LUMPA-639223 format. One record per atom (N, C-alpha, C): y, z, x; residue in one letter; atom name; residue number from 0. Coordinates in steps of 0.1 Angstrom, whole numbers. Example, Ala and Ser with C-alpha at 12.3 -4.5 7.8 and 13.67 -1.06 7.14 Angstrom:
2
@y->-57, z->78, x->132, kolkol->A, milum->N, seba->0
@y->-45, z->78, x->123, kolkol->A, milum->CA, seba->0
@y->-33, z->78, x->132, kolkol->A, milum->C, seba->0
@y->-22, z->71, x->128, kolkol->S, milum->N, seba->1
@y->-11, z->71, x->137, kolkol->S, milum->CA, seba->1
@y->0, z->79, x->129, kolkol->S, milum->C, seba->1
//
This chain:
66
@y->-12, z->0, x->8, kolkol->X, milum->N, seba->0
@y->0, z->0, x->0, kolkol->X, milum->CA, seba->0
@y->13, z->0, x->9, kolkol->X, milum->C, seba->0
@y->22, z->-8, x->5, kolkol->X, milum->N, seba->1
@y->35, z->-9, x->13, kolkol->X, milum->CA, seba->1
@y->44, z->2, x->9, kolkol->X, milum->C, seba->1
@y->50, z->9, x->19, kolkol->X, milum->N, seba->2
@y->60, z->19, x->15, kolkol->X, milum->CA, seba->2
@y->73, z->13, x->12, kolkol->X, milum->C, seba->2
@y->82, z->20, x->6, kolkol->X, milum->N, seba->3
@y->95, z->15, x->1, kolkol->X, milum->CA, seba->3
@y->105, z->11, x->12, kolkol->X, milum->C, seba->3
@y->102, z->15, x->25, kolkol->X, milum->N, seba->4
@y->111, z->12, x->36, kolkol->X, milum->CA, seba->4
@y->108, z->-2, x->41, kolkol->X, milum->C, seba->4
@y->96, z->-7, x->39, kolkol->X, milum->N, seba->5
@y->92, z->-20, x->45, kolkol->X, milum->CA, seba->5
@y->95, z->-32, x->35, kolkol->X, milum->C, seba->5
@y->99, z->-43, x->41, kolkol->X, milum->N, seba->6
@y->101, z->-55, x->34, kolkol->X, milum->CA, seba->6
@y->92, z->-66, x->40, kolkol->X, milum->C, seba->6
@y->88, z->-76, x->32, kolkol->X, milum->N, seba->7
@y->80, z->-87, x->38, kolkol->X, milum->CA, seba->7
@y->90, z->-97, x->44, kolkol->X, milum->C, seba->7
@y->87, z->-102, x->56, kolkol->X, milum->N, seba->8
@y->97, z->-110, x->63, kolkol->X, milum->CA, seba->8
@y->91, z->-125, x->63, kolkol->X, milum->C, seba->8
@y->99, z->-134, x->59, kolkol->X, milum->N, seba->9
@y->96, z->-148, x->60, kolkol->X, milum->CA, seba->9
@y->106, z->-155, x->69, kolkol->X, milum->C, seba->9
@y->102, z->-165, x->76, kolkol->X, milum->N, seba->10
@y->111, z->-171, x->86, kolkol->X, milum->CA, seba->10
@y->111, z->-187, x->84, kolkol->X, milum->C, seba->10
@y->122, z->-193, x->85, kolkol->X, milum->N, seba->11
@y->124, z->-207, x->84, kolkol->X, milum->CA, seba->11
@y->118, z->-214, x->97, kolkol->X, milum->C, seba->11
@y->109, z->-224, x->96, kolkol->X, milum->N, seba->12
@y->103, z->-230, x->107, kolkol->X, milum->CA, seba->12
@y->114, z->-237, x->116, kolkol->X, milum->C, seba->12
@y->124, z->-242, x->109, kolkol->X, milum->N, seba->13
@y->134, z->-251, x->117, kolkol->X, milum->CA, seba->13
@y->144, z->-242, x->124, kolkol->X, milum->C, seba->13
@y->151, z->-233, x->117, kolkol->X, milum->N, seba->14
@y->162, z->-225, x->124, kolkol->X, milum->CA, seba->14
@y->159, z->-211, x->126, kolkol->X, milum->C, seba->14
@y->147, z->-206, x->122, kolkol->X, milum->N, seba->15
@y->143, z->-192, x->124, kolkol->X, milum->CA, seba->15
@y->151, z->-182, x->116, kolkol->X, milum->C, seba->15
@y->158, z->-187, x->106, kolkol->X, milum->N, seba->16
@y->165, z->-178, x->96, kolkol->X, milum->CA, seba->16
@y->154, z->-169, x->90, kolkol->X, milum->C, seba->16
@y->157, z->-156, x->88, kolkol->X, milum->N, seba->17
@y->148, z->-146, x->82, kolkol->X, milum->CA, seba->17
@y->152, z->-142, x->68, kolkol->X, milum->C, seba->17
@y->142, z->-141, x->60, kolkol->X, milum->N, seba->18
@y->144, z->-135, x->46, kolkol->X, milum->CA, seba->18
@y->136, z->-122, x->46, kolkol->X, milum->C, seba->18
@y->143, z->-111, x->42, kolkol->X, milum->N, seba->19
@y->136, z->-98, x->40, kolkol->X, milum->CA, seba->19
@y->135, z->-96, x->25, kolkol->X, milum->C, seba->19
@y->123, z->-95, x->20, kolkol->X, milum->N, seba->20
@y->120, z->-94, x->6, kolkol->X, milum->CA, seba->20
@y->114, z->-81, x->2, kolkol->X, milum->C, seba->20
@y->120, z->-74, x->-7, kolkol->X, milum->N, seba->21
@y->115, z->-61, x->-12, kolkol->X, milum->CA, seba->21
@y->107, z->-64, x->-25, kolkol->X, milum->C, seba->21
@y->98, z->-56, x->-28, kolkol->X, milum->N, seba->22
@y->91, z->-57, x->-41, kolkol->X, milum->CA, seba->22
@y->84, z->-71, x->-43, kolkol->X, milum->C, seba->22
@y->77, z->-75, x->-33, kolkol->X, milum->N, seba->23
@y->71, z->-89, x->-34, kolkol->X, milum->CA, seba->23
@y->60, z->-89, x->-44, kolkol->X, milum->C, seba->23
@y->58, z->-100, x->-51, kolkol->X, milum->N, seba->24
@y->47, z->-103, x->-59, kolkol->X, milum->CA, seba->24
@y->44, z->-118, x->-59, kolkol->X, milum->C, seba->24
@y->34, z->-122, x->-66, kolkol->X, milum->N, seba->25
@y->30, z->-136, x->-65, kolkol->X, milum->CA, seba->25
@y->40, z->-146, x->-71, kolkol->X, milum->C, seba->25
@y->47, z->-142, x->-81, kolkol->X, milum->N, seba->26
@y->58, z->-150, x->-87, kolkol->X, milum->CA, seba->26
@y->69, z->-152, x->-77, kolkol->X, milum->C, seba->26
@y->73, z->-142, x->-70, kolkol->X, milum->N, seba->27
@y->83, z->-143, x->-60, kolkol->X, milum->CA, seba->27
@y->79, z->-151, x->-48, kolkol->X, milum->C, seba->27
@y->67, z->-150, x->-44, kolkol->X, milum->N, seba->28
@y->62, z->-158, x->-33, kolkol->X, milum->CA, seba->28
@y->62, z->-173, x->-37, kolkol->X, milum->C, seba->28
@y->59, z->-176, x->-49, kolkol->X, milum->N, seba->29
@y->59, z->-190, x->-54, kolkol->X, milum->CA, seba->29
@y->74, z->-195, x->-54, kolkol->X, milum->C, seba->29
@y->83, z->-187, x->-58, kolkol->X, milum->N, seba->30
@y->98, z->-191, x->-58, kolkol->X, milum->CA, seba->30
@y->102, z->-193, x->-43, kolkol->X, milum->C, seba->30
@y->98, z->-185, x->-34, kolkol->X, milum->N, seba->31
@y->102, z->-187, x->-20, kolkol->X, milum->CA, seba->31
@y->96, z->-200, x->-15, kolkol->X, milum->C, seba->31
@y->84, z->-202, x->-18, kolkol->X, milum->N, seba->32
@y->77, z->-215, x->-13, kolkol->X, milum->CA, seba->32
@y->84, z->-227, x->-18, kolkol->X, milum->C, seba->32
@y->93, z->-226, x->-28, kolkol->X, milum->N, seba->33
@y->100, z->-238, x->-34, kolkol->X, milum->CA, seba->33
@y->115, z->-238, x->-31, kolkol->X, milum->C, seba->33
@y->119, z->-229, x->-22, kolkol->X, milum->N, seba->34
@y->133, z->-227, x->-19, kolkol->X, milum->CA, seba->34
@y->136, z->-233, x->-5, kolkol->X, milum->C, seba->34
@y->147, z->-241, x->-5, kolkol->X, milum->N, seba->35
@y->152, z->-246, x->8, kolkol->X, milum->CA, seba->35
@y->158, z->-234, x->16, kolkol->X, milum->C, seba->35
@y->160, z->-236, x->29, kolkol->X, milum->N, seba->36
@y->166, z->-226, x->37, kolkol->X, milum->CA, seba->36
@y->181, z->-225, x->34, kolkol->X, milum->C, seba->36
@y->186, z->-213, x->32, kolkol->X, milum->N, seba->37
@y->200, z->-211, x->30, kolkol->X, milum->CA, seba->37
@y->208, z->-214, x->42, kolkol->X, milum->C, seba->37
@y->202, z->-212, x->54, kolkol->X, milum->N, seba->38
@y->210, z->-214, x->66, kolkol->X, milum->CA, seba->38
@y->211, z->-228, x->71, kolkol->X, milum->C, seba->38
@y->200, z->-236, x->71, kolkol->X, milum->N, seba->39
@y->200, z->-249, x->76, kolkol->X, milum->CA, seba->39
@y->197, z->-260, x->66, kolkol->X, milum->C, seba->39
@y->193, z->-256, x->54, kolkol->X, milum->N, seba->40
@y->190, z->-266, x->43, kolkol->X, milum->CA, seba->40
@y->176, z->-273, x->45, kolkol->X, milum->C, seba->40
@y->168, z->-267, x->53, kolkol->X, milum->N, seba->41
@y->154, z->-273, x->55, kolkol->X, milum->CA, seba->41
@y->147, z->-273, x->42, kolkol->X, milum->C, seba->41
@y->140, z->-284, x->39, kolkol->X, milum->N, seba->42
@y->132, z->-286, x->27, kolkol->X, milum->CA, seba->42
@y->121, z->-275, x->26, kolkol->X, milum->C, seba->42
@y->118, z->-271, x->14, kolkol->X, milum->N, seba->43
@y->108, z->-260, x->12, kolkol->X, milum->CA, seba->43
@y->94, z->-264, x->16, kolkol->X, milum->C, seba->43
@y->90, z->-276, x->16, kolkol->X, milum->N, seba->44
@y->76, z->-280, x->18, kolkol->X, milum->CA, seba->44
@y->70, z->-274, x->31, kolkol->X, milum->C, seba->44
@y->62, z->-264, x->30, kolkol->X, milum->N, seba->45
@y->55, z->-258, x->42, kolkol->X, milum->CA, seba->45
@y->65, z->-253, x->52, kolkol->X, milum->C, seba->45
@y->77, z->-248, x->47, kolkol->X, milum->N, seba->46
@y->87, z->-243, x->56, kolkol->X, milum->CA, seba->46
@y->86, z->-229, x->60, kolkol->X, milum->C, seba->46
@y->84, z->-220, x->50, kolkol->X, milum->N, seba->47
@y->85, z->-206, x->52, kolkol->X, milum->CA, seba->47
@y->72, z->-200, x->59, kolkol->X, milum->C, seba->47
@y->74, z->-193, x->70, kolkol->X, milum->N, seba->48
@y->63, z->-186, x->77, kolkol->X, milum->CA, seba->48
@y->63, z->-171, x->73, kolkol->X, milum->C, seba->48
@y->52, z->-166, x->70, kolkol->X, milum->N, seba->49
@y->51, z->-151, x->68, kolkol->X, milum->CA, seba->49
@y->50, z->-145, x->82, kolkol->X, milum->C, seba->49
@y->61, z->-137, x->85, kolkol->X, milum->N, seba->50
@y->62, z->-131, x->98, kolkol->X, milum->CA, seba->50
@y->55, z->-117, x->98, kolkol->X, milum->C, seba->50
@y->57, z->-109, x->88, kolkol->X, milum->N, seba->51
@y->51, z->-96, x->87, kolkol->X, milum->CA, seba->51
@y->59, z->-86, x->79, kolkol->X, milum->C, seba->51
@y->58, z->-74, x->82, kolkol->X, milum->N, seba->52
@y->66, z->-63, x->75, kolkol->X, milum->CA, seba->52
@y->77, z->-58, x->84, kolkol->X, milum->C, seba->52
@y->88, z->-55, x->79, kolkol->X, milum->N, seba->53
@y->99, z->-49, x->86, kolkol->X, milum->CA, seba->53
@y->109, z->-42, x->78, kolkol->X, milum->C, seba->53
@y->120, z->-38, x->84, kolkol->X, milum->N, seba->54
@y->130, z->-31, x->77, kolkol->X, milum->CA, seba->54
@y->143, z->-37, x->81, kolkol->X, milum->C, seba->54
@y->150, z->-43, x->72, kolkol->X, milum->N, seba->55
@y->163, z->-51, x->75, kolkol->X, milum->CA, seba->55
@y->174, z->-42, x->81, kolkol->X, milum->C, seba->55
@y->174, z->-29, x->76, kolkol->X, milum->N, seba->56
@y->184, z->-20, x->81, kolkol->X, milum->CA, seba->56
@y->181, z->-15, x->95, kolkol->X, milum->C, seba->56
@y->169, z->-11, x->97, kolkol->X, milum->N, seba->57
@y->165, z->-6, x->111, kolkol->X, milum->CA, seba->57
@y->164, z->-17, x->121, kolkol->X, milum->C, seba->57
@y->161, z->-29, x->117, kolkol->X, milum->N, seba->58
@y->158, z->-40, x->127, kolkol->X, milum->CA, seba->58
@y->168, z->-51, x->127, kolkol->X, milum->C, seba->58
@y->181, z->-48, x->122, kolkol->X, milum->N, seba->59
@y->191, z->-58, x->121, kolkol->X, milum->CA, seba->59
@y->194, z->-66, x->134, kolkol->X, milum->C, seba->59
@y->192, z->-59, x->146, kolkol->X, milum->N, seba->60
@y->194, z->-65, x->158, kolkol->X, milum->CA, seba->60
@y->183, z->-74, x->163, kolkol->X, milum->C, seba->60
@y->171, z->-72, x->157, kolkol->X, milum->N, seba->61
@y->159, z->-79, x->161, kolkol->X, milum->CA, seba->61
@y->157, z->-93, x->155, kolkol->X, milum->C, seba->61
@y->164, z->-96, x->145, kolkol->X, milum->N, seba->62
@y->162, z->-108, x->137, kolkol->X, milum->CA, seba->62
@y->174, z->-117, x->137, kolkol->X, milum->C, seba->62
@y->172, z->-130, x->135, kolkol->X, milum->N, seba->63
@y->182, z->-140, x->134, kolkol->X, milum->CA, seba->63
@y->188, z->-140, x->120, kolkol->X, milum->C, seba->63
@y->201, z->-136, x->119, kolkol->X, milum->N, seba->64
@y->208, z->-135, x->106, kolkol->X, milum->CA, seba->64
@y->217, z->-147, x->103, kolkol->X, milum->C, seba->64
@y->216, z->-158, x->111, kolkol->X, milum->N, seba->65
@y->225, z->-169, x->109, kolkol->X, milum->CA, seba->65
@y->225, z->-174, x->94, kolkol->X, milum->C, seba->65
//
């Protein structure tokens, strides 16, 4: 079970922009898979990589926030 402090991290294959997602479920994963990157506009097809779990507040210096 995921604790409340962790978020699921997805990363754009093209520009390495990171999405930190709280309260993930299958419907939200489906929406993300159809979403273009907010940073570079990369098309959604096979774009988002599941990176792991993290905390956007504690790790803000560790990730690309462009």
